[in-house]
N, C-alpha and C positions, 0 to 999 in steps of 0.2 A: 594437492598440497606437496610442496617440495620437502623432501626428507634427504637423509644421508645417502640412501640408495639412489634416489633421483638425481642428485647433484652429479654423480659420476656419469650416469647415463646421459643427462642433458648436456654435460660438458663435451661429450664426444659427438653429440648430434648437433650442437649449436654451431652455425656457420661462423667463419672468422669475421672480425670487425669490418664493416664496410661492405659485407657480402649482401646478396639480394635479400636474405631472410634474417639479417643480424638483429633487427629491431622488431621482428614480427612477433606478435603474441595473439592467442585466440580472442576472437571478438565475442563479447557477450551480447546480451539484448540491447537494442537501440544503438548498436554500432559502437559500444564502448569497449576499449581494449582491456582484457583481463590480464593483470599481472602474472608473470610465470609462477610466483610463489603461491598464488591463490588456486592453482590447479589442483584437482583431486589427487590423492595419493594413488599410486599404482598398486594393484593387488600384490600383496606379499611385502610391501615396503615397511620400514620400521615406523611404528606409530609414534606420534608426538614429535615435538621440536625442542631440543635442548637449547638453552640460552646462547651457548657459544656457536651453535649453528646458524644463528640469525645474521651473523657476519657474512656468511656465504650466500645469503638470499639477495636478490636484486631489490633495490629501493624504487619507489615510484615517486613522481614529483607531487608536491603538495606541502602545505604549511602544517606544522605541528605546534600546538600550544599546550603547555603543561602548567596547570595551577595547583597550588597546594593550600589547603585551609586547615590550620590547627585551631582547635578551640576546646574550651573547658567551661566550667561553671562561671568563672570569673574573667576569662580572657579569650580573645579571638585574634587570629592573625592570618591574613590573606596574602599570598606571594605568588607572583607569576615567575615561574622558574625559567631562567635563561640558560644556565649551565647545569644540566642534569647530574653529571658525575660529581661536580662540586657540591651540589644540593644533597646528594646521597651520603657523601662523606660527613656532612654536618649532623650533629645530634639534634633530635627534636627538642623543643622546650619542655622543661620538667613539668610544667602546668598543663601540657597538652594531654587531654583525655582521649581525643579523637583526632585522627589526621586523615584528611580526605584528599587524595591525589587524583586529579582528573586529567586524562590525555585526550585532547581533540585532534584526531587524525592519526592514521597508522602508517604514514609514509616514511617516518624516521625510525628504522629498525633499531638504531642505537639506543633510542629512548626506551623501547620495549625491552631490549636486552638488559640495560642497566636496572631497570625496575624488577625484571625477572630474576636477576642474580641477587639483587638486594633483598627481596622478600621471598626468595626461593620458591618460585611459582612452579607448579607441575608442568611437565613437557606437553601433556595432553591438553591441558587448559591453554597453554601458549599457542598451540596449534589451532585451537578453536577460535582464539581471539583474532588470528590472522586470516583464517579460512572463512571468509564471509561469502554469502550470508548463512548463518547457522540457525537451526530451529531453536526457539526458546528452550532452555534446558536448566537443570540444576544438578550440580555434582558436589559431593562433600568429600574433601580430602582431610584425612586425619593426620595428626602428628605422627611422623615416623621417618627415620633415616635423615635425608637431607631436605626434606619438605616440611613446611610449617602447616599447622591445621588451618584450613581455609574453606570457606564456602565459594563456589565458582557459580555464578548466575549469569545467564544470557537472557535478555529481553529485547524486545523490538519497540523502538520509539517511533511514533506516527506523527506526521506533520503535513500540512497542506502547503504546497508550493505551487503558485500560479493556478490555483483551483484544482490541482491534482494531488492525489494521496501519494506520499512517499514514506517509506519505512527505513529505519536505520538500526543496525545491530549495536547493542549496548552490552559490554562485558564487565562484570563486577567481580572483584575478589574481596570478600569480607573476612577480615582477620579479627583478632582480639581487640585491637586498638587502631587498626588502619583499614581504610577502604580505598581500593584502586578501581577506577572506572576508565574504560577505554571506549572511545567514540569513533565512528568511521570519519565523520566530518565535523568541522566546528559548528556550534549551535546546538542548543538543547531547550528543555522546558524547565530547567531547574533554578531559574532566577529567584522565584519565590522561596525556595529552600535556602539559597544563599542569604536572602534577606532575613529569613528566621534565624539563621545561625548568628547573624550580627546583633540580634535583639537580646539584650541581657535578661536572663530569667526565663527564656523560652524553654519549652520542653526539649528541644533538640540540645540545648546547651547543657542540660542536666541528665542526659541519657547516654547510652553507649553507641558503639559504631553500628551495631545491628539496627538500631532505631533509625539512624541515618540512612542505611540501606533501604529500610522500609519506606522511608519518606520519599526517596528517589523513585522507587517502584510505584508508590502511590501517585506521585506526580505524573509519571508516564501513563498510568492507566486512566487517571482522571482527565488527562489531555485528550482522550478520545471522545469525551462527551461533546465539546465544541465541534469536533469533526463530524459527529453524528448529526448534530443540529444542521451543519452545512449540507449534509446529505439529505436530510428531511426536507429542507427548503428546496433543494434541487428536484426532489420527488414531486413536490406539490406543483412546482412550475411545469415539470414534464407532464403531470396529469392534466393540467389546464391545456397544454399544447395538444396532447393526444385527443382530448375531447372537443377542441375547437378547430384547430388547424394542423392536423398531423402531416408532417413531411418526412422525407427520407433522413434529414438531419436529426429529426426527433428520435427515430429508432436507433440511430448511431449514438446519440447521447445516452439513451437508456442502456445500451450494451456497455458503454464506457463506465456508467455508474455501477452496473452490475459487476464489472471486473474489479473496480475499486472496493466494493463491499466484500467481494471474495478475497481480495488481498488483505483487508482489515480483519476478516474472519481467520485467515491463516496466521495472522500475527497475535490475535488475542486468544484464540482457542488453546494453543499450547502454553501461553502465559498463565492461563487459568490453572493448568496442571502444575506449573511451577510454584505458583502462589499457594496452592493447596498443599503441596509437599513442604514448603517452607513453614506453613502453619502447623502441620501435624507432626513432622519428623524433628526430634530434638537434635541439637548440635551445640557444641560448646562455644561457638562464636555467634550464636543466635539466642538471645535471651528469652525467657518466658513471657516477659512483658511485650517484647516486639511480636512474638508469635500470636499473642492476643490481638494486637492491632492489625495483624495480617488478615484476620477474619473479615475485617471491613473492606480491604482491598479485594478479597475474594468475592465478596458480595458485589462489588462494583464491576468486577470482571464478568460475573454471570449476567448482570444487568446489561452490560455492553453487548455481550453475545446474543441475548435475547432481542435487543433492539436491532443488531445486525441482521439476524434471521427474519425479523419482521420486515425490515427494509428490503431484503432480498425477495421476500414473497411479494411485496408491493411492486418492486421492480419487474418480477416476473408477470404479475397481473397487468402491469402497464404494457408489457410486450403483447400479451394476448388482447388487451383492449385496442392497442394500435392495429393489430391485424384485423380485429373485428371492425374497427372504424374504417380502415382502407377497404375492407370487403363491402361494407354497406355503401361507402362512397362509390365504389365501382358498380354496385347494383343500381344506385340511383342514376349513374351515367347510362348504364345499359337500358334502364327503364325509359328514360327520356328519348334515347335513340330508337328504341322499339316503337314507342308511341309515334314519333315522327315517321318512321318507316310505315307504320300501320295506316296513318292518315294518308300517305302518298301512294299507297297500293292501288286504290280505285282510280286515282288521278292518272297514274302511270298506265293503268289499263286503258283508260279513255284516250290518252295521248297515243298509246300503241295502235289502237283501232283506227284512229283517223290519220295516223302516220303511215298507213299501209299504201302501196303504190297501185291500188286498183283504180282503173279508169272511171268506173261508174260507182260513185258514192253519193247518194241523193243529197246528203246534207252539205256537201262541198259546194253545190250550186245555189244553196239558199243565200239571200242577201245579208240576212243576219245570222248566218251559221257560226261565224267566229265569236260574236258576242254571246250567242246561246251556249257555246262550249264553255266559256268562262263562267257563266251563270251556273251551268250544271256542275262544274268543278268546284265552285265556291260552296254550293249547297251540299255537295257530297262531303267536302271537307268539314263544313259545320256539323253536318249530321254525324260524322265519325267522332268529332269532339264531344258532342252531346251524349252519344252512345257510351263512349269511354268514361265520361263523368258519371253517368247513371250506374255503370258497373263498378265504380269505385276504383278504377285503374288510373285516374288522372286527378 
């Protein structure tokens, strides 16, 4: 993570523009370039990022979309923000009981700085927003000094893209009347929440901002169930393949599924701890009514973890079944080859005897010696087959 101490060190070590390493950055997994500002902080560096320090951090390409939803019991207003500084200078409507500002994308640090200065976000929380990926966590910042009382929550949103599981960090700042959400990339699972906000008389319209935060977390957790159904279908297909026609591609698919289940477990397991803390620990920005509803989200998270663990055991069992099936298949092949070799052993013996270069072999002078040889060979082979059948080996 870039900090004030790092900036001076990196400025001295960075090659001049146009140099061989001017645009180089460390590569992450799958060959993706990791932005310099996402590097881990060096030991002893100043923790956190102040809002004014964001101006010195490099930006990365990508679109940023900022939306704002103001709503109350009687009104709702949805706005796509084009000019963030001008939007911040404006006063929110008097009827607005809850304001939800959602930022899709982290490439524009000017947007992050403007919102951080407006809502006086803690430097440690700003650092965690930009330093991705973070483990799901929950921090409570009380009112004091220049910072406002806020709940800072990090969860991971899961989605299937081209049949593969992907997770994305979602950062939330829950205030008294305002909710800020930051996403890595555009796109989420919150469209049903937006539709409920537009419905007059809905529970969202008559509750506080903490209930909105609960609804967003609940939607993220519940979105895991369709993903688990997809994994369940894949496990059934793999089970059929393992039992009928196992191939090398089958075991590769099983290992790929096990990795995705592990990724899902790593996302949901710490989220369960976050939900449990939100349910049990009181905070001025989280109402008692919302804490009661969080118990239902906790139950869903526990259920998801149980299903994930069950699927992982099934996947492990499929791996063992595959190895057993391949071993049985190899045993059958070896059995057939052994039987064939056993049948031909006496035939090879006869062919070896009469293939010797002795000058005096009585049978070689017989007129019907060649035909008699084939008769003896056929009878011997048939006798071996009958004997193997009676022994139960064939």
